[in-house]
C-alpha positions in Angstrom: -0.1 0.0 0.1 1.3 3.6 -0.6 -0.3 6.1 1.4 -0.8 9.5 2.2 -1.9 11.8 4.1 -2.5 15.6 4.9 -4.4 17.9 7.6 -5.2 21.7 7.6 -6.5 24.3 9.5 -9.0 25.4 7.2 -10.3 29.0 6.7 -12.3 29.6 9.3 -11.5 27.6 12.6 -8.8 29.2 15.0 -7.0 25.5 15.6 -6.8 22.3 14.1 -8.5 19.9 16.2 -8.2 17.0 14.0 -4.9 14.9 13.9 -3.9 11.6 11.7 -1.4 9.1 11.7 0.4 6.7 9.6 2.9 4.0 10.2 3.5 1.9 6.8 5.7 -0.3 8.0 2.5 -1.7 9.9 0.3 -0.4 8.1 -1.8 1.0 10.3 -4.0 4.2 9.9 -5.7 6.9 11.8 -7.7 9.8 11.7 -9.3 11.7 14.6 -11.5 14.8 14.3 -12.0 16.7 17.7 -14.5 18.6 19.1 -14.7 20.4 22.4 -13.8 24.3 23.7 -10.7 25.9 24.3 -7.7 23.6 22.9 -9.9 20.2 23.8 -10.7 19.3 20.6 -7.1 19.3 19.8 -6.1 17.2 23.0 -8.8 14.9 22.4 -8.0 13.4 19.0 -4.5 13.4 20.0 -5.2 11.3 23.0 -7.1 9.1 20.5 -4.4 9.1 18.0 -1.6 8.1 20.7 -3.8 5.5 22.4 -4.9 3.8 19.3 -1.0 3.3 17.9 0.6 2.2 21.2 -1.8 -0.7 21.5 -2.0 -1.8 17.7 2.1 -1.4 17.6 1.7 -3.8 20.4 -0.1 -7.4 18.7 1.8 -9.3 17.3 -0.1 -10.0 14.1 1.4 -13.5 13.8 0.3 -15.4 17.0 -3.1 -12.7 16.9 -1.8 -11.5 20.3 -0.9 -8.6 22.5 2.5 -8.6 24.2 3.9 -12.3 25.7 2.2 -11.8 28.0 -1.4 -11.2 27.0 -3.9 -13.8 28.3 -6.2 -13.3 25.3 -4.8 -15.0 22.6 -6.4 -15.2 19.3 -7.7 -11.5 19.6 -9.1 -10.4 16.1 -8.1 -7.6 14.5 -11.7 -6.2 14.6 -11.8 -7.4 18.4 -8.3 -5.5 18.2 -9.4 -2.2 17.1 -12.7 -2.2 18.8 -10.9 -2.4 21.9 -8.2 0.2 20.7 -11.0 2.7 20.4 -12.7 1.8 23.9 -9.2 2.3 25.7 -8.6 5.3 23.6 -12.2 6.4 25.0 -10.8 5.5 28.3 -8.0 7.8 28.4 -9.9 10.8 26.7 -13.0 10.6 29.7 -10.0 10.5 32.5 -8.1 13.4 31.2 -11.5 15.4 31.2 -11.4 14.4 34.3 -8.3 15.7 35.8 -8.4 18.9 34.4 -11.8 21.0 34.1 -10.4 22.8 30.8 -10.9 19.3 28.6 -14.6 19.0 30.1 -16.7 17.6 27.5 -14.2 17.2 25.1 -14.8 14.0 22.6 -13.4 13.3 18.8 -14.3 10.9 15.9 -12.1 8.1 14.8 -11.2 6.2 12.1 -8.8 3.1 11.8 -7.1 1.2 9.3 -5.3 -1.7 9.5 -3.6 -3.4 6.0 -3.3 -7.3 6.7 -3.2 -10.4 4.3 -4.8 -8.6 1.9 -7.8 -7.0 4.0 -8.4 -3.7 4.9 -9.7 -4.2 8.2 -11.5 -0.7 9.5 -13.1 0.6 12.7 -14.8 3.5 13.1 -17.0 5.9 15.7 -18.3 9.5 14.6 -19.2 10.7 10.9 -15.5 10.8 9.7 -15.6 9.0 6.7 -14.1 6.2 4.7 -14.7 5.6 0.8 -13.9 2.9 -1.6 -12.8 4.2 -5.1 -12.3 1.1 -7.5 -13.1 0.2 -11.1 -14.0 4.4 -11.0 -16.8 3.8 -9.0 -16.8 5.8 -5.2 -19.0 3.9 -2.2 -19.1 5.5 1.6 -17.9 1.7 3.1 -18.4 3.3 7.0 -22.2 4.5 8.3 -21.8 8.0 9.7 -23.0 7.6 13.6 -25.4 11.2 13.7 -28.2 12.5 13.2 -29.6 12.8 10.1 -28.0 9.4 9.2 -30.7 7.8 11.7 -33.3 9.5 9.9 -32.4 8.6 6.4 -32.7 4.7 7.8 -35.7 5.4 9.3 -36.8 6.6 5.8 -37.9 10.2 7.2 -35.9 12.0 4.7 -33.8 11.6 1.9 -30.1 11.0 1.1 -30.4 14.3 -0.1 -32.1 16.3 2.4 -29.6 15.1 4.8 -26.7 17.2 2.8 -28.8 20.4 4.0 -30.1 19.2 7.5 -30.2 21.5 10.2 -28.8 18.4 12.6 -26.0 17.4 9.8 -23.5 17.7 12.3 -25.0 16.5 15.2 -23.4 13.1 15.6 -24.5 10.2 18.4 -21.3 8.6 18.8 -17.7 9.6 20.1 -15.1 8.9 21.9 -15.5 10.9 25.2 -19.0 10.9 25.2 -19.6 8.1 27.9 -17.8 5.2 29.1 -18.9 2.6 26.6 -18.6 3.0 22.9 -19.5 1.0 20.4 -17.2 1.5 17.8 -18.6 -0.3 14.1 -15.7 -2.6 12.5 -15.6 -4.5 9.4 -13.4 -5.9 6.7 -12.5 -5.1 3.3 -11.1 -7.8 0.6 -8.8 -5.3 -1.2 -8.3 -5.7 -5.0 -5.6 -4.1 -7.3 -6.0 -0.7 -8.3 -8.1 -0.2 -5.5 -7.8 3.4 -3.7 -9.0 3.8 -0.1 -9.8 7.6 1.4 -9.9 8.2 5.3 -11.2 11.9 6.1 -12.8 13.9 8.2 -16.2 15.7 7.6 -13.7 19.0 6.7 -13.6 16.9 3.6 -16.6 15.4 2.7 -19.2 18.0 3.9 -17.2 20.2 1.3 -16.1 17.9 -1.9 -18.6 15.6 -3.0 -18.2 11.9 -3.4 -18.1 12.2 -7.3 -15.4 14.9 -6.8 -13.5 12.9 -4.4 -13.5 9.9 -7.2 -12.0 11.7 -9.8 -9.4 13.6 -8.0 -8.6 9.8 -6.6 -8.2 8.7 -10.4 -6.8 11.5 -12.2 -3.5 11.4 -9.4 -1.2 8.1 -9.5 0.6 9.6 -6.5 -1.4 9.6 -3.1 0.4 12.5 -1.8 -0.7 14.9 -4.6 -4.5 13.4 -4.6 -4.2 14.9 -0.7 -3.0 18.3 -1.8 -5.9 18.7 -4.5 -8.8 17.6 -2.3 -7.5 20.1 0.7 -7.1 22.6 -1.5 -11.1 22.2 -3.1 -12.2 21.6 0.5 -10.8 25.0 1.1 -11.6 27.2 -2.5 -15.2 25.7 -1.2 -15.4 27.2 2.1 -13.1 25.5 4.1 -15.7 26.1 7.3 -14.1 23.1 8.7 -10.4 21.2 9.8 -9.3 19.1 6.8 -8.1 15.9 7.3 -7.5 13.4 4.2 -5.3 10.1 4.8 -5.3 8.0 0.8 -4.2 4.6 0.3 -3.1 3.0 -2.9 -3.1 -0.7 -3.5 -1.1 -1.2 -6.3 
């Protein structure tokens, strides 16, 4: 997998509360979009990325265990990702309890791990993962948001969801409550697949079709990231923008 990532403050916000991490030698990819007053969102996303990375890095993918003293041998990668997200949630809650300026902070998170021809994805919140395959784009994660629940219930259309006043109200995130339920999935990769992970600062500013066009027009993920961030800013840049791109040759 060839990978690149980019984050940008955007045109409106005074601080960038997004965080991301790419660890190419371990095939680990993380995007987090923080929320909260002052620098709290920034802290939440950083804690999430740090905690998730520590847990994933300690995992032995051959023996499917977390370190030599692990008693939970046989933990699958999807279980590992859920565990990492739950631990990140706990660390964010602990930090918010220890500092009144951090109370109420939270963050979305996407975690991607490539292993033996599959990409394992875990997420919580409304940051998204897209698959671009055969000139088509599809969102493979489902937003944890009020409008997504309304769409699923048939109360509003996908088009109405794009302009709904509760568009940015999420129903799940790290730091919201003691117990969190991340979603996970396994994507069997094909040659030519391109995976796009992003915060809503990109998905709210750039259409799916434009994402697909940009990704397919750029052979290098770094140049595609730069173009997508530029387009998001040109379209208003109302939020922090983060994008991570993975190219499967």
